[in-house]
Each structure stands twice: as structure tokens, then as C-alpha cells.
N, CA, C and O atoms as a GROMACS GRO file, in nm:
protein
  212
    1UNK      N    1  -1.398  -0.915   2.847
    1UNK     CA    2  -1.304  -0.909   2.738
    1UNK      C    3  -1.224  -0.779   2.750
    1UNK      O    4  -1.280  -0.673   2.777
    2UNK      N    5  -1.095  -0.788   2.728
    2UNK     CA    6  -1.008  -0.671   2.734
    2UNK      C    7  -1.030  -0.583   2.612
    2UNK      O    8  -1.061  -0.631   2.503
    3UNK      N    9  -1.013  -0.454   2.632
    3UNK     CA   10  -1.027  -0.358   2.524
    3UNK      C   11  -0.908  -0.263   2.530
    3UNK      O   12  -0.878  -0.207   2.635
    4UNK      N   13  -0.841  -0.245   2.416
    4UNK     CA   14  -0.726  -0.156   2.408
    4UNK      C   15  -0.762  -0.042   2.315
    4UNK      O   16  -0.814  -0.064   2.205
    5UNK      N   17  -0.734   0.080   2.358
    5UNK     CA   18  -0.757   0.198   2.275
    5UNK      C   19  -0.628   0.277   2.268
    5UNK      O   20  -0.566   0.305   2.371
    6UNK      N   21  -0.589   0.312   2.147
    6UNK     CA   22  -0.468   0.391   2.128
    6UNK      C   23  -0.506   0.516   2.049
    6UNK      O   24  -0.580   0.507   1.951
    7UNK      N   25  -0.456   0.629   2.091
    7UNK     CA   26  -0.484   0.754   2.024
    7UNK      C   27  -0.353   0.827   2.000
    7UNK      O   28  -0.260   0.817   2.080
    8UNK      N   29  -0.346   0.901   1.890
    8UNK     CA   30  -0.225   0.973   1.859
    8UNK      C   31  -0.259   1.098   1.778
    8UNK      O   32  -0.360   1.101   1.707
    9UNK      N   33  -0.176   1.198   1.788
    9UNK     CA   34  -0.190   1.318   1.707
    9UNK      C   35  -0.077   1.318   1.606
    9UNK      O   36   0.040   1.307   1.643
   10UNK      N   37  -0.112   1.329   1.480
   10UNK     CA   38  -0.012   1.331   1.374
   10UNK      C   39   0.012   1.476   1.334
   10UNK      O   40  -0.081   1.547   1.296
   11UNK      N   41   0.135   1.519   1.345
   11UNK     CA   42   0.171   1.658   1.317
   11UNK      C   43   0.193   1.677   1.167
   11UNK      O   44   0.306   1.694   1.121
   12UNK      N   45   0.082   1.674   1.092
   12UNK     CA   46   0.088   1.692   0.946
   12UNK      C   47  -0.050   1.735   0.898
   12UNK      O   48  -0.150   1.708   0.965
   13UNK      N   49  -0.057   1.801   0.785
   13UNK     CA   50  -0.187   1.841   0.732
   13UNK      C   51  -0.272   1.718   0.698
   13UNK      O   52  -0.220   1.617   0.651
   14UNK      N   53  -0.402   1.727   0.723
   14UNK     CA   54  -0.492   1.614   0.700
   14UNK      C   55  -0.484   1.566   0.555
   14UNK      O   56  -0.494   1.445   0.530
   15UNK      N   57  -0.467   1.655   0.460
   15UNK     CA   58  -0.459   1.615   0.319
   15UNK      C   59  -0.338   1.525   0.294
   15UNK      O   60  -0.346   1.429   0.218
   16UNK      N   61  -0.227   1.556   0.358
   16UNK     CA   62  -0.105   1.477   0.342
   16UNK      C   63  -0.122   1.338   0.405
   16UNK      O   64  -0.081   1.237   0.347
   17UNK      N   65  -0.181   1.334   0.522
   17UNK     CA   66  -0.203   1.206   0.592
   17UNK      C   67  -0.300   1.120   0.512
   17UNK      O   68  -0.274   1.002   0.488
   18UNK      N   69  -0.412   1.177   0.471
   18UNK     CA   70  -0.512   1.101   0.396
   18UNK      C   71  -0.456   1.049   0.265
   18UNK      O   72  -0.488   0.936   0.226
   19UNK      N   73  -0.375   1.127   0.195
   19UNK     CA   74  -0.314   1.083   0.070
   19UNK      C   75  -0.229   0.958   0.092
   19UNK      O   76  -0.218   0.874   0.003
   20UNK      N   77  -0.170   0.947   0.209
   20UNK     CA   78  -0.084   0.833   0.240
   20UNK      C   79  -0.162   0.709   0.281
   20UNK      O   80  -0.125   0.597   0.242
   21UNK      N   81  -0.269   0.726   0.358
   21UNK     CA   82  -0.337   0.609   0.414
   21UNK      C   83  -0.465   0.568   0.343
   21UNK      O   84  -0.521   0.462   0.374
   22UNK      N   85  -0.514   0.647   0.248
   22UNK     CA   86  -0.644   0.615   0.187
   22UNK      C   87  -0.642   0.489   0.103
   22UNK      O   88  -0.747   0.428   0.084
   23UNK      N   89  -0.527   0.449   0.051
   23UNK     CA   90  -0.517   0.325  -0.027
   23UNK      C   91  -0.525   0.206   0.068
   23UNK      O   92  -0.429   0.177   0.140
   24UNK      N   93  -0.637   0.137   0.068
   24UNK     CA   94  -0.660   0.025   0.159
   24UNK      C   95  -0.552  -0.082   0.147
   24UNK      O   96  -0.523  -0.152   0.244
   25UNK      N   97  -0.493  -0.096   0.030
   25UNK     CA   98  -0.390  -0.198   0.010
   25UNK      C   99  -0.250  -0.136   0.004
   25UNK      O  100  -0.156  -0.200  -0.043
   26UNK      N  101  -0.234  -0.012   0.051
   26UNK     CA  102  -0.107   0.057   0.040
   26UNK      C  103  -0.015   0.046   0.160
   26UNK      O  104   0.089   0.112   0.164
   27UNK      N  105  -0.050  -0.036   0.259
   27UNK     CA  106   0.033  -0.046   0.379
   27UNK      C  107   0.180  -0.075   0.350
   27UNK      O  108   0.266  -0.013   0.413
   28UNK      N  109   0.214  -0.166   0.258
   28UNK     CA  110   0.356  -0.193   0.235
   28UNK      C  111   0.436  -0.072   0.188
   28UNK      O  112   0.559  -0.070   0.201
   29UNK      N  113   0.368   0.029   0.134
   29UNK     CA  114   0.442   0.147   0.085
   29UNK      C  115   0.480   0.243   0.197
   29UNK      O  116   0.563   0.331   0.176
   30UNK      N  117   0.420   0.228   0.318
   30UNK     CA  118   0.454   0.322   0.425
   30UNK      C  119   0.472   0.258   0.562
   30UNK      O  120   0.529   0.322   0.651
   31UNK      N  121   0.426   0.136   0.583
   31UNK     CA  122   0.439   0.073   0.715
   31UNK      C  123   0.563  -0.016   0.715
   31UNK      O  124   0.570  -0.111   0.636
   32UNK      N  125   0.660   0.010   0.801
   32UNK     CA  126   0.787  -0.062   0.798
   32UNK      C  127   0.778  -0.212   0.826
   32UNK      O  128   0.868  -0.286   0.786
   33UNK      N  129   0.674  -0.260   0.893
   33UNK     CA  130   0.664  -0.402   0.924
   33UNK      C  131   0.576  -0.479   0.825
   33UNK      O  132   0.567  -0.601   0.832
   34UNK      N  133   0.513  -0.409   0.733
   34UNK     CA  134   0.426  -0.473   0.634
   34UNK      C  135   0.506  -0.497   0.508
   34UNK      O  136   0.544  -0.403   0.439
   35UNK      N  137   0.531  -0.623   0.477
   35UNK     CA  138   0.615  -0.657   0.363
   35UNK      C  139   0.534  -0.667   0.235
   35UNK      O  140   0.576  -0.618   0.130
   36UNK      N  141   0.419  -0.731   0.242
   36UNK     CA  142   0.334  -0.742   0.123
   36UNK      C  143   0.188  -0.751   0.165
   36UNK      O  144   0.156  -0.783   0.279
   37UNK      N  145   0.102  -0.722   0.069
   37UNK     CA  146  -0.041  -0.722   0.095
   37UNK      C  147  -0.113  -0.742  -0.037
   37UNK      O  148  -0.066  -0.697  -0.142
   38UNK      N  149  -0.228  -0.807  -0.032
   38UNK     CA  150  -0.310  -0.817  -0.153
   38UNK      C  151  -0.457  -0.821  -0.114
   38UNK      O  152  -0.492  -0.860  -0.002
   39UNK      N  153  -0.542  -0.780  -0.207
   39UNK     CA  154  -0.686  -0.784  -0.185
   39UNK      C  155  -0.736  -0.918  -0.237
   39UNK      O  156  -0.707  -0.957  -0.350
   40UNK      N  157  -0.811  -0.988  -0.153
   40UNK     CA  158  -0.861  -1.120  -0.190
   40UNK      C  159  -0.961  -1.113  -0.305
   40UNK      O  160  -1.027  -1.011  -0.325
   41UNK      N  161  -0.970  -1.220  -0.378
   41UNK     CA  162  -1.064  -1.237  -0.489
   41UNK      C  163  -1.041  -1.138  -0.602
   41UNK      O  164  -1.131  -1.116  -0.683
   42UNK      N  165  -0.923  -1.077  -0.610
   42UNK     CA  166  -0.890  -0.986  -0.720
   42UNK      C  167  -0.971  -0.858  -0.722
   42UNK      O  168  -0.974  -0.789  -0.824
   43UNK      N  169  -1.036  -0.825  -0.611
   43UNK     CA  170  -1.116  -0.703  -0.606
   43UNK      C  171  -1.028  -0.580  -0.598
   43UNK      O  172  -0.911  -0.588  -0.560
   44UNK      N  173  -1.085  -0.466  -0.636
   44UNK     CA  174  -1.016  -0.339  -0.627
   44UNK      C  175  -1.010  -0.294  -0.481
   44UNK      O  176  -1.102  -0.320  -0.404
   45UNK      N  177  -0.901  -0.227  -0.443
   45UNK     CA  178  -0.884  -0.181  -0.304
   45UNK      C  179  -0.991  -0.081  -0.263
   45UNK      O  180  -1.012  -0.060  -0.143
   46UNK      N  181  -1.059  -0.021  -0.357
   46UNK     CA  182  -1.165   0.074  -0.327
   46UNK      C  183  -1.303   0.011  -0.313
   46UNK      O  184  -1.400   0.082  -0.286
   47UNK      N  185  -1.312  -0.121  -0.331
   47UNK     CA  186  -1.439  -0.190  -0.323
   47UNK      C  187  -1.482  -0.203  -0.177
   47UNK      O  188  -1.406  -0.254  -0.095
   48UNK      N  189  -1.602  -0.159  -0.146
   48UNK     CA  190  -1.653  -0.172  -0.010
   48UNK      C  191  -1.666  -0.320   0.024
   48UNK      O  192  -1.725  -0.397  -0.051
   49UNK      N  193  -1.612  -0.358   0.138
   49UNK     CA  194  -1.620  -0.496   0.183
   49UNK      C  195  -1.504  -0.583   0.137
   49UNK      O  196  -1.499  -0.702   0.171
   50UNK      N  197  -1.410  -0.528   0.059
   50UNK     CA  198  -1.298  -0.610   0.016
   50UNK      C  199  -1.214  -0.649   0.136
   50UNK      O  200  -1.216  -0.581   0.239
   51UNK      N  201  -1.140  -0.758   0.122
   51UNK     CA  202  -1.062  -0.812   0.234
   51UNK      C  203  -0.914  -0.806   0.198
   51UNK      O  204  -0.872  -0.858   0.094
   52UNK      N  205  -0.836  -0.742   0.284
   52UNK     CA  206  -0.690  -0.733   0.265
   52UNK      C  207  -0.625  -0.851   0.336
   52UNK      O  208  -0.657  -0.880   0.451
   53UNK      N  209  -0.535  -0.917   0.269
   53UNK     CA  210  -0.464  -1.031   0.326
   53UNK      C  211  -0.316  -1.002   0.323
   53UNK      O  212  -0.236  -1.084   0.366
   0.00000   0.00000   0.00000
């Protein structure tokens, strides 16, 4: 099976990066190709095991 690994260095303070990406359902607010997203079964984005669709 093929395996792809991508690594990158983000030139920003960790607090700034984490504030942007910590919202599990927040991709549409910062990712240009993500138009919409929702958490299945009405769960909170902070719930362990929740599924983003």
C-alpha cells in the first residue's frame, strides 16, 4: 500500500495557528476549497469521536 507523508513549517506563533485550526468543524472559515461542513448527529465539534461531514 502506498503511503504519502507531507510536512510543512508554518511561519507563525503556535498560539495563532492553534486558534485557527482547533475548531474541528471550522475548516470552511479558513480552507479555500472547503465550502461547508457539519458534525454528524448534531454533536458538538469538541466531542471526542465526532464525525465531520
